[in-house]
DRENDO-1510 file (C-alpha; in Angstrom, 1 decimal, always signed):
<recs>
REC; n; res; u; v; w
REC; 1; MET; -0.4; +3.4; -26.7 .
REC; 2; THR; -3.2; +4.3; -24.4 .
REC; 3; SER; -3.2; +7.5; -22.4 .
REC; 4; PRO; -2.6; +7.4; -18.7 .
REC; 5; GLN; -5.6; +7.0; -16.5 .
REC; 6; GLN; -6.1; +8.1; -12.9 .
REC; 7; ILE; -8.0; +6.4; -10.1 .
REC; 8; THR; -8.9; +8.2; -6.9 .
REC; 9; VAL; -9.9; +6.2; -3.8 .
REC; 10; SER; -11.3; +8.1; -0.7 .
REC; 11; THR; -12.2; +6.7; +2.7 .
REC; 12; LEU; -12.5; +7.9; +6.3 .
REC; 13; ILE; -10.6; +6.0; +8.9 .
REC; 14; ASP; -11.3; +6.4; +12.6 .
REC; 15; ALA; -7.7; +6.4; +13.9 .
REC; 16; PRO; -5.0; +8.9; +14.7 .
REC; 17; LEU; -3.4; +10.4; +11.5 .
REC; 18; GLU; +0.1; +9.2; +12.7 .
REC; 19; THR; -1.1; +5.6; +13.0 .
REC; 20; VAL; -2.8; +5.6; +9.6 .
REC; 21; TRP; +0.3; +7.1; +7.9 .
REC; 22; THR; +2.6; +4.5; +9.6 .
REC; 23; CYS; +0.4; +1.6; +8.6 .
REC; 24; TRP; -0.1; +2.9; +5.0 .
REC; 25; THR; +3.6; +3.7; +4.3 .
REC; 26; GLU; +5.9; +1.4; +6.3 .
REC; 27; PRO; +6.7; -1.9; +4.5 .
REC; 28; GLU; +6.3; -4.1; +7.6 .
REC; 29; HIS; +2.8; -2.8; +8.1 .
REC; 30; ILE; +1.9; -3.0; +4.4 .
REC; 31; GLN; +2.7; -6.7; +4.6 .
REC; 32; GLN; +0.1; -7.1; +7.3 .
REC; 33; TRP; -2.9; -5.6; +5.4 .
REC; 34; ASN; -2.1; -5.9; +1.6 .
REC; 35; ALA; -3.9; -9.0; +0.5 .
REC; 36; ALA; -6.4; -9.8; -2.3 .
REC; 37; SER; -8.2; -12.3; -0.1 .
REC; 38; PRO; -7.6; -14.3; +3.1 .
REC; 39; ASP; -5.6; -16.9; +1.3 .
REC; 40; TRP; -3.1; -14.4; -0.1 .
REC; 41; HIS; -0.2; -12.7; +1.7 .
REC; 42; THR; +2.4; -10.1; +1.0 .
REC; 43; PRO; +5.9; -11.5; +1.8 .
REC; 44; HIS; +7.8; -8.5; +0.5 .
REC; 45; ALA; +7.1; -4.8; +0.4 .
REC; 46; THR; +9.5; -1.8; -0.2 .
REC; 47; ASN; +9.0; +1.9; -1.0 .
REC; 48; ASP; +10.7; +5.2; -1.4 .
REC; 49; LEU; +8.2; +7.9; -0.7 .
REC; 50; ARG; +10.3; +10.7; -2.3 .
REC; 51; VAL; +9.1; +12.3; -5.5 .
REC; 52; GLY; +10.0; +9.9; -8.3 .
REC; 53; GLY; +10.5; +7.1; -5.7 .
REC; 54; THR; +9.3; +3.5; -6.0 .
REC; 55; TYR; +6.6; +1.3; -4.4 .
REC; 56; LEU; +6.5; -2.5; -4.5 .
REC; 57; ALA; +4.2; -4.9; -2.6 .
REC; 58; ARG; +4.4; -8.5; -3.9 .
REC; 59; MET; +1.3; -10.6; -3.1 .
REC; 60; GLU; +1.4; -14.4; -3.3 .
REC; 61; ALA; -1.3; -17.0; -2.9 .
</recs>
């Protein structure tokens, strides 16, 4: 078994914090921006942001 690895991504977004948080965390918004390329889409997204919660965003071509 390999040991867990960590990836950190950092960026600056010129928008109000509340707007960014909403778009980053609400499934209906995740479906709008989560795509590998223009011919992909995300028909389903769910999450539970509590500690130990879950995150799922299914992409399809």
